[in-house]
Each structure stands twice: as structure tokens, then as C-alpha cells.
C-alpha positions in Angstrom: 15.0 -15.1 -23.5 11.9 -15.3 -21.3 9.3 -12.6 -20.8 7.5 -12.0 -17.5 5.0 -9.2 -17.1 6.6 -7.1 -19.8 10.2 -7.4 -18.6 12.7 -9.4 -20.5 15.0 -11.5 -18.5 17.9 -13.8 -19.4 18.6 -14.7 -15.8 16.1 -17.6 -16.1 18.3 -19.3 -18.6 21.3 -19.8 -16.3 20.9 -22.1 -13.3 24.2 -20.9 -11.8 22.7 -17.4 -11.6 21.7 -16.5 -8.0 18.3 -15.3 -9.4 17.4 -18.7 -10.9 15.3 -19.8 -7.9 13.3 -16.5 -8.2 12.7 -17.2 -11.8 11.5 -20.7 -11.1 9.2 -19.3 -8.4 7.8 -16.9 -11.0 7.2 -19.8 -13.4 5.4 -21.8 -10.7 3.3 -18.8 -9.7 2.3 -18.4 -13.3 1.4 -22.1 -13.6 -0.6 -22.0 -10.3 -2.5 -18.9 -11.5 -3.4 -20.7 -14.8 -4.5 -23.8 -12.9 -6.7 -21.6 -10.7 -8.4 -20.1 -13.8 -9.0 -23.6 -15.1 -10.6 -24.6 -11.7 -12.7 -21.5 -11.5 -14.2 -22.0 -15.0 -14.7 -25.8 -14.5 -16.7 -25.1 -11.4 -19.0 -22.9 -13.4 -20.0 -25.5 -16.1 -19.0 -28.9 -14.8 -21.5 -31.2 -13.0 -21.0 -31.3 -9.2 -20.8 -34.8 -7.8 -22.0 -36.1 -4.4 -18.4 -36.4 -3.2 -17.6 -32.7 -3.9 -15.7 -33.3 -7.2 -16.9 -31.9 -10.6 -17.0 -33.8 -13.8 -17.1 -32.6 -17.4 -15.7 -33.5 -20.8 -12.5 -32.3 -22.5 -14.7 -31.0 -25.3 -16.6 -28.7 -23.0 -13.4 -27.4 -21.4 -11.8 -26.9 -24.9 -14.8 -24.9 -26.1 -15.0 -22.6 -23.0 -14.5 -19.1 -24.3 -12.9 -17.8 -21.1 -10.3 -20.6 -21.0 -9.6 -20.2 -24.7 -8.9 -16.5 -24.4 -7.1 -16.6 -21.1 -4.8 -19.6 -20.9 -1.6 -19.7 -22.9 -1.8 -23.4 -23.3 -4.9 -25.3 -22.2 -3.4 -28.7 -22.6 -0.2 -27.6 -20.8 -2.3 -26.2 -18.0 -4.3 -29.4 -17.7 -1.2 -31.5 -17.6 0.2 -29.3 -14.8 -3.1 -29.5 -13.0 -3.0 -33.3 -13.2 0.6 -33.4 -11.9 -0.6 -31.2 -8.9 -3.5 -33.6 -8.2 -6.1 -30.9 -9.1 -7.7 -32.8 -12.0 -7.7 -36.3 -13.4 -8.3 -37.7 -16.9 -7.3 -40.8 -18.8 -4.5 -40.7 -21.3 -1.3 -38.7 -21.6 -2.5 -35.9 -23.9 -6.0 -34.7 -24.9 -6.6 -33.5 -28.5 -9.6 -31.6 -29.7 -11.9 -33.8 -31.7 -10.3 -37.1 -30.9 -10.8 -36.7 -27.1 -13.8 -34.5 -26.8 -15.8 -37.1 -24.8 -13.0 -37.9 -22.4 -14.2 -37.3 -18.8 -12.2 -34.8 -16.8 -12.7 -34.8 -13.0 -11.9 -31.7 -10.9 -10.6 -33.1 -7.6 -9.7 -29.9 -5.8 -12.4 -27.3 -6.6 -11.0 -25.0 -3.9 -7.5 -24.8 -5.5 -6.2 -21.3 -5.5 -8.6 -19.9 -3.0 
């Protein structure tokens, strides 16, 4: 069972259901919203580059209070943002402590606007 905005729905679990596309759209809207939150916060504290991108480290992103309190899964949101071409970083997954100094580049600072 998946919950969206306080409503419980089992429709999302069954691809043959005519409402499955709607459910997937809701999921993508949620992902895009979380990516836009990540982008908005990164623009606030990352260093702007001459080419219009922004650079920071995973440690700074991880320790950002707004991101910590707002995003359901920071690492999941970052992976989705990378798949969408919004950010880039080296490695498959970033872990706090071990990857605090890994550089993260925001490629699309206008995402979600």
C-alpha cells in the first residue's frame, strides 16, 4: 500500500489497473519536487562557477538542515537528480563520513523553475 498526500491507494500496485499511469505520474511529480528542493538548497550554499554550475561537497549537502528535514531520502533524491542530468558526482552511492569530500556539481540550477 502506498500513501500519497494522506490518501491510501492500492491502485499503484497493479499495472493492469487503468489508474497505474496516474500513480506513476504522481511518483514522478514527487521525485521532481524533491529534486527541486535539492537544487534550491544547493544554490544557497554551493560555490557558483564561471560556467553557471554550482559545486559543493556531499558532506555539506548531507549536513544541510533544510534537506535533512524535508527530503524523504537524500541519497535517493540525489540518484534521481543524477539520472535526470541535474547533478553529477563520482561513484554509485554516497555515504556520510566516507564520502563527505566527494564533489557534487549542480548542472541545472534552474531545474523546477
